[in-house]
MIDO-647049 format. One line per 4 residues: number of its first residue (from 0); their letters; for each residue x negated, y negated, z negated of C-alpha. Coordinates in steps of 0.02 Angstrom, whole numbers, plus 50000, padded with zeros to 5 digits. Example, Ala and Ser with C-alpha at 12.3 -4.5 7.8 and 13.67 -1.06 7.14 Angstrom:
2
0	AS	49385:50225:49610; 49316:50053:49643
***
This chain:
563
0	MAKG	50422:50616:52258; 50285:50715:52336; 50108:50692:52265; 50040:50623:52424
4	RIPW	50172:50490:52436; 50151:50406:52264; 50139:50222:52297; 49987:50194:52196
8	ARLL	49955:50016:52278; 50120:49961:52227; 50126:50029:52057; 49959:49943:52016
12	AEAR	50029:49780:52089; 50183:49793:51977; 50073:49838:51832; 49965:49687:51853
16	QKFG	50112:49565:51889; 50240:49628:51755; 50123:49686:51625; 49959:49611:51643
20	VERF	49868:49786:51668; 49724:49777:51782; 49685:49958:51775; 49757:50120:51694
24	RPGQ	49703:50178:51529; 49650:50367:51503; 49797:50477:51526; 49918:50358:51605
28	RELI	49882:50392:51791; 49899:50583:51750; 50057:50566:51671; 50129:50445:51804
32	EAVL	50074:50569:51939; 50161:50721:51842; 50324:50641:51825; 50330:50552:51996
36	SGHD	50292:50733:52073; 50448:50799:51984; 50349:50892:51844; 50387:50895:51661
40	AIGI	50245:50819:51552; 50189:50796:51376; 50080:50647:51335; 49986:50644:51166
44	LPTG	49903:50472:51167; 49835:50376:51013; 49935:50220:50954; 49914:50076:51065
48	AGKS	49855:50186:51213; 49994:50117:51321; 50129:50269:51323; 50270:50153:51377
52	LCYE	50188:50105:51544; 50193:50288:51591; 50383:50281:51612; 50405:50092:51645
56	LPAL	50309:50097:51802; 50396:50261:51874; 50566:50181:51842; 50528:50051:51967
60	VLPN	50505:50173:52107; 50626:50314:52060; 50805:50322:52142; 50900:50335:51987
64	PVVV	50879:50268:51811; 50757:50328:51678; 50835:50374:51516; 50728:50341:51363
68	VSPL	50771:50428:51197; 50703:50319:51052; 50725:50353:50866; 50743:50174:50813
72	IALI	50871:50038:50855; 50740:49897:50820; 50616:49981:50938; 50743:49993:51072
76	RDQE	50781:49808:51062; 50602:49757:51062; 50566:49866:51219; 50722:49791:51298
80	DKLE	50664:49607:51265; 50490:49650:51327; 50566:49722:51489; 50680:49566:51515
84	DAEI	50526:49462:51502; 50444:49572:51636; 50608:49549:51751; 50644:49732:51744
88	DATR	50836:49787:51729; 50861:49881:51568; 51003:49919:51458; 51037:50009:51297
92	LDST	51168:50106:51216; 51170:50094:51025; 51289:50046:50876; 51237:49868:50874
96	LTAD	51329:49825:51033; 51487:49725:51026; 51643:49805:51111; 51613:49688:51257
100	EERR	51433:49721:51267; 51460:49911:51255; 51595:49898:51394; 51476:49809:51516
104	ATED	51331:49929:51471; 51440:50075:51499; 51491:50010:51669; 51315:49976:51725
108	VREG	51267:50152:51671; 51405:50226:51761; 51346:50137:51929; 51172:50177:51894
112	RPSL	51122:49994:51901; 50976:49985:51760; 50803:50043:51799; 50796:50101:51616
116	VYVT	50928:50154:51495; 50868:50159:51313; 50976:50267:51188; 50950:50342:51020
120	PERL	50963:50532:51001; 51118:50526:50896; 51209:50421:51035; 51151:50551:51149
124	ERAD	51251:50684:51056; 51420:50605:51117; 51500:50694:51269; 51563:50528:51340
128	VLED	51396:50457:51340; 51314:50599:51427; 51450:50596:51558; 51418:50411:51598
132	LRRG	51247:50445:51614; 51271:50596:51723; 51385:50492:51831; 51259:50360:51863
136	GVSL	51121:50494:51897; 50955:50519:51795; 50789:50530:51877; 50689:50558:51714
140	LVVD	50725:50592:51531; 50595:50519:51418; 50577:50583:51245; 50482:50449:51138
144	EAHC	50403:50494:50967; 50432:50683:51032; 50351:50748:50868; 50530:50713:50789
148	ISQW	50591:50870:50875; 50478:50983:50777; 50577:51071:50628; 50394:51094:50560
152	GHDF	50337:50925:50593; 50309:50781:50463; 50449:50671:50540; 50597:50796:50589
156	RPAY	50753:50711:50660; 50894:50839:50679; 50976:50745:50815; 50813:50773:50919
160	SFLR	50854:50966:50916; 51004:50946:51039; 50910:50861:51181; 50887:51024:51267
164	AARK	51073:51038:51281; 51088:50850:51327; 50962:50880:51466; 51072:51018:51547
168	ELGD	51220:50898:51536; 51118:50767:51624; 51085:50887:51767; 50907:50945:51717
172	PPVL	50803:50804:51759; 50609:50809:51735; 50554:50771:51556; 50420:50660:51487
176	ALTA	50392:50696:51304; 50267:50560:51218; 50186:50558:51046; 50040:50498:50962
180	TATP	50026:50644:50833; 50045:50827:50867; 49951:50975:50796; 49949:51132:50911
184	AVLD	50106:51197:50807; 50205:51042:50853; 50154:51047:51022; 50221:51220:51036
188	DIHA	50377:51166:50961; 50399:51025:51086; 50379:51152:51233; 50500:51270:51160
192	ALGI	50630:51141:51089; 50646:51050:51257; 50633:51202:51365; 50474:51132:51457
196	EAAR	50352:51281:51435; 50266:51244:51596; 50248:51054:51556; 50077:50970:51611
200	VVTN	50004:50923:51442; 49894:50765:51444; 49794:50727:51287; 49668:50589:51234
204	SIER	49554:50611:51090; 49624:50558:50925; 49466:50455:50897; 49481:50263:50879
208	ENLF	49292:50196:50890; 49345:50024:50834; 49439:50090:50682; 49335:50120:50525
212	FEVF	49404:50253:50402; 49369:50243:50223; 49430:50321:50061; 49409:50260:49882
216	RTVN	49444:50363:49730; 49509:50255:49590; 49535:50279:49407; 49690:50176:49389
220	EEAK	49807:50049:49457; 49689:49904:49412; 49549:49982:49506; 49661:49996:49665
224	MKRL	49709:49814:49653; 49516:49760:49643; 49478:49873:49787; 49626:49799:49894
228	LVIA	49569:49618:49852; 49396:49665:49908; 49452:49731:50074; 49565:49577:50101
232	DEVS	49421:49462:50063; 49302:49560:50173; 49420:49568:50321; 49481:49421:50414
236	GLGI	49656:49438:50489; 49817:49520:50440; 49846:49680:50350; 49977:49819:50297
240	VYVS	49982:49894:50133; 50077:50054:50125; 50163:50124:49961; 50267:50265:49929
244	TVKK	50410:50193:49830; 50520:50045:49831; 50471:49999:49651; 50281:50001:49682
248	AEEL	50315:49895:49838; 50410:49761:49731; 50277:49771:49592; 50122:49749:49715
252	HEAL	50214:49609:49814; 50237:49510:49666; 50057:49546:49610; 49986:49480:49774
256	IARG	50099:49325:49768; 50045:49289:49603; 49860:49294:49658; 49904:49165:49794
260	IAAG	49911:49289:49938; 50049:49257:50067; 50126:49430:50055; 50283:49495:50140
264	LYHG	50393:49644:50075; 50482:49773:50179; 50572:49932:50121; 50736:50022:50165
268	RLTK	50840:49957:50018; 50825:49778:50083; 50974:49709:50178; 50955:49718:50372
272	SARE	50938:49533:50388; 50798:49523:50250; 50703:49663:50343; 50715:49576:50509
276	AAQA	50664:49413:50436; 50507:49493:50349; 50465:49584:50502; 50486:49409:50607
280	RFMA	50375:49315:50484; 50240:49447:50498; 50241:49448:50681; 50225:49258:50680
284	NEFR	50067:49269:50565; 50158:49192:50413; 50109:49331:50308; 49932:49382:50264
288	VMVA	49989:49556:50205; 50139:49648:50221; 50177:49774:50082; 50288:49908:50146
292	TKAF	50354:50082:50118; 50349:50196:50282; 50513:50114:50343; 50395:49981:50420
296	GMGI	50290:50007:50566; 50358:50123:50701; 50368:50014:50860; 50283:49866:50789
300	DKSD	50201:49795:50932; 50063:49689:50853; 49895:49713:50916; 49795:49603:50799
304	IRFV	49821:49694:50630; 49633:49706:50552; 49672:49820:50413; 49796:49957:50345
308	VHWE	49777:50009:50163; 49868:50162:50094; 49904:50132:49908; 49909:50321:49874
312	FPDS	49922:50484:49976; 50060:50485:50119; 50147:50646:50139; 50037:50711:50286
316	VESY	49877:50689:50387; 50000:50653:50536; 50092:50509:50439; 49924:50437:50388
320	YQEA	49852:50444:50560; 50004:50363:50633; 50012:50222:50506; 49827:50189:50493
324	GRAG	49837:50173:50690; 49931:50014:50679; 49766:49927:50641; 49657:49872:50781
328	RDTN	49769:49904:50932; 49671:49759:51013; 49515:49867:51015; 49425:49750:50899
332	AARA	49354:49808:50731; 49476:49859:50606; 49481:49949:50435; 49591:50103:50379
336	ALLY	49574:50130:50195; 49654:50255:50079; 49655:50221:49887; 49700:50369:49781
340	RIED	49704:50457:49617; 49730:50644:49610; 49881:50603:49499; 49957:50523:49651
344	RRVQ	49999:50700:49721; 50155:50707:49599; 50240:50565:49688; 50236:50652:49861
348	AYFL	50275:50816:49781; 50431:50732:49698; 50492:50668:49872; 50455:50841:49958
352	GGKH	50566:50917:49821; 50723:50821:49877; 50678:50826:50071; 50775:50973:50122
356	PRPE	50954:51020:50095; 50980:51116:49927; 51039:51301:49924; 51215:51255:49866
360	EADK	51231:51136:50010; 51181:51278:50130; 51310:51392:50053; 51447:51251:50070
364	VLAV	51404:51228:50260; 51402:51415:50291; 51575:51428:50206; 51651:51299:50314
368	LLAA	51586:51384:50479; 51636:51555:50424; 51808:51488:50372; 51846:51428:50553
372	PGRD	51806:51571:50665; 51820:51529:50852; 51839:51344:50812; 51720:51213:50878
376	LEAR	51686:51087:50744; 51587:50921:50752; 51439:50894:50629; 51528:50756:50537
380	AIAE	51680:50853:50511; 51577:50998:50448; 51482:50885:50326; 51642:50806:50262
384	MAGV	51736:50977:50239; 51574:51043:50154; 51557:50883:50043; 51374:50865:50090
388	PERH	51273:50713:50174; 51290:50718:50353; 51102:50716:50384; 51088:50870:50277
392	AKVL	51225:50954:50369; 51137:50914:50540; 50975:50984:50477; 51056:51146:50427
396	LASL	51148:51156:50589; 50986:51124:50686; 50909:51270:50586; 51055:51388:50623
400	DAEG	51044:51334:50806; 50860:51379:50820; 50902:51556:50743; 51046:51585:50854
404	LVLR	51166:51588:50726; 51291:51448:50790; 51346:51404:50959; 51325:51221:51014
408	RKGC	51429:51145:51151; 51464:50959:51179; 51408:50906:51006; 51528:51037:50918
412	FRAT	51472:51201:50835; 51547:51371:50809; 51490:51523:50705; 51417:51669:50796
416	AALR	51446:51850:50757; 51271:51858:50689; 51312:51711:50559; 51466:51824:50509
420	RAGS	51363:51971:50460; 51287:51992:50292; 51115:51919:50264; 51142:51750:50354
424	ASVL	51121:51659:50188; 50952:51741:50166; 50904:51681:50344; 50933:51497:50282
428	GEIR	50834:51533:50128; 50686:51601:50226; 50684:51445:50340; 50699:51333:50183
432	ERRR	50551:51418:50105; 50453:51411:50266; 50477:51218:50279; 50435:51198:50098
436	HEDR	50265:51292:50133; 50235:51188:50280; 50259:51027:50178; 50139:51088:50042
440	ARLD	50014:51138:50167; 50026:50960:50243; 50007:50872:50079; 49859:50983:50038
444	AIIR	49782:50937:50203; 49788:50741:50170; 49714:50776:50001; 49575:50872:50072
448	YAET	49543:50735:50194; 49526:50610:50047; 49406:50725:49954; 49300:50783:50098
452	TECR	49118:50722:50112; 49106:50769:50295; 49132:50649:50447; 49318:50599:50432
456	TRYL	49340:50594:50621; 49281:50773:50638; 49411:50818:50499; 49545:50727:50611
460	RRYF	49487:50802:50770; 49498:50980:50692; 49662:50946:50619; 49739:50900:50779
464	GEEE	49671:51039:50872; 49521:50955:50962; 49338:51012:50958; 49251:50944:50808
468	GETC	49110:50872:50911; 48983:50755:50843; 48997:50646:50691; 49080:50477:50733
472	GHCD	48968:50349:50640; 49118:50243:50601; 49184:50310:50444; 49126:50286:50255
476	NCRD	49060:50468:50252; 48952:50442:50405; 48890:50275:50337; 48844:50350:50169
480	HTAE	48754:50500:50240; 48649:50385:50350; 48604:50273:50202; 48572:50420:50101
484	RLAA	48445:50493:50219; 48367:50328:50246; 48346:50298:50059; 48291:50485:50026
488	AAFA	48155:50457:50164; 48091:50302:50082; 48098:50387:49910; 47996:50517:49968
492	ARAE	47868:50411:50058; 47846:50301:49909; 47821:50462:49802; 47664:50510:49912
496	EPPP	47588:50340:49902; 47455:50316:49751; 47505:50212:49618; 47450:50021:49633
500	VVVP	47297:49958:49539; 47347:49824:49418; 47231:49716:49316; 47291:49733:49143
504	SLAA	47267:49550:49093; 47382:49489:49244; 47509:49624:49236; 47689:49575:49190
508	PPEP	47769:49674:49053; 47861:49819:49148; 48051:49813:49146; 48140:49965:49081
512	PAFA	48236:50049:49225; 48425:50026:49219; 48451:50209:49202; 48354:50350:49117
516	VGEP	48329:50517:49191; 48457:50641:49111; 48584:50500:49079; 48766:50532:49132
520	VRHE	48831:50400:49258; 48988:50367:49348; 49003:50326:49541; 49176:50253:49605
524	KFGE	49173:50369:49751; 49084:50518:49697; 49145:50534:49514; 49023:50578:49366
528	GEVL	48849:50645:49381; 48676:50651:49303; 48525:50556:49336; 48376:50656:49416
532	AVDE	48255:50515:49459; 48240:50326:49457; 48145:50220:49592; 48169:50026:49585
536	KRVK	48346:49993:49641; 48389:50173:49697; 48439:50321:49577; 48452:50505:49619
540	VAFP	48599:50584:49537; 48678:50765:49541; 48855:50768:49574; 48960:50912:49541
544	GDVG	49039:51017:49689; 49025:50982:49864; 48958:50808:49838; 48783:50876:49770
548	TRVV	48634:50775:49752; 48635:50585:49816; 48523:50446:49820; 48618:50292:49780
552	EASY	48593:50107:49754; 48592:50077:49568; 48722:49933:49575; 48845:50068:49629
556	LEKK	48828:50159:49467; 48883:50123:49294; 48845:50209:49133; 48974:50347:49086
560	NAA	48984:50285:48907; 48984:50105:48956; 49130:50009:48861
***
């Protein structure tokens, strides 16, 4: 479709009628124009910025179906329900379909009837599914949550690695890759892994002006609970509390229930029906707080979440930004708070240790491939013969494929001559070590985010490859710096004023200051320090390290040796 022939009037009318959209948000028009002009495109838009509209509207005017690759079946079903309400013909191909439903869906796909076809990346590995889609024709291939394609990203899905080959099987349609989080390195991976080096890239700033970012360093779990209760009391509306382990999720859920808070529970070990029921009740506003692991959230289409609290460090800045971004999608004020103890690092370090296939698993997969020269083997068969989890086998195969050590054809793998040469095992060792290094670097980055005293939005801009720009004015550090400047100015002004003349007979006995100069004190956020000066309700304190000297309210301090 030529650029000059894009039917903007019709698209805007459809957007208004079917989705209640009066005008395009930043980035939407540029992406729609790119794909309707036949170009590959990458959209990096914040959570809640309307990424789905960038392919839903084109699907209404393109001659053949738009195929949308999405990582979660629950997300696919939500999208299908939304499109049904908008009276847009869509179908899905996933493992939840009954035999009769799959037969009808396959028939529709072969005939090219739906405007949109949703499919998981794992289903797209199947040769029969690719053939059915090819027969029906594909006008556009959409890769949702495209950061999952990066082997060096925070949320790698091995099935995404094979989408480039799937695209070729589908006749090389234009590609639209969408994500809310992509560092420059991950963006490079998306370009290379999908073979869209010339793609038009549309990015919006990661800044969410309605979202207040704040961090609280806590001394123990009790202090975390107190802070969480304060946040829940200060904010009206629903919230999500993310924790790292199932055990902590269950403990915190029980603790909130015991305090009379309507709390839901969501984690990966619950049954499917229990997870669906918990999500439905949260969506229906029956829970004030959802306590959840990272299993909850992707694709949750709820715009009025008012706060997101992380009980401890997540594994990366990308994970934190994506999960925190689920608050305030309606553009009204919301809060994103991180509670942490430096000891929490051990939890994520433990998870990272078991994230990647072990060396012995790599050796077993290599042995299977080398024992079958000239044979094409499916990933599942390789995993079974090697005696390793299928996901680990797929991760290893994706790494070998990226290094040119296996040939992949229609979902099967074969060892190359390079793999049969000495040193291939060391290649996998190098890949594994690089991944561990990247994982550690991402964990270090979220710890630096927690401990920085600079504007948090500037930190996030820099991390995601944007220019730092000005301070945001809507994070705790900006607020504290503003209060500190005002307090310091008032402190200095009063120091220059002559002392008031007081008639001795009428003067009240002076009250001793709460803190004495030189006294050790503790601040919840800044840690331990020493009092330099005292002035009415404000205290000047020297804190160690980058924190430096601060003027703070006396009520925020406690004596270091207080019982």
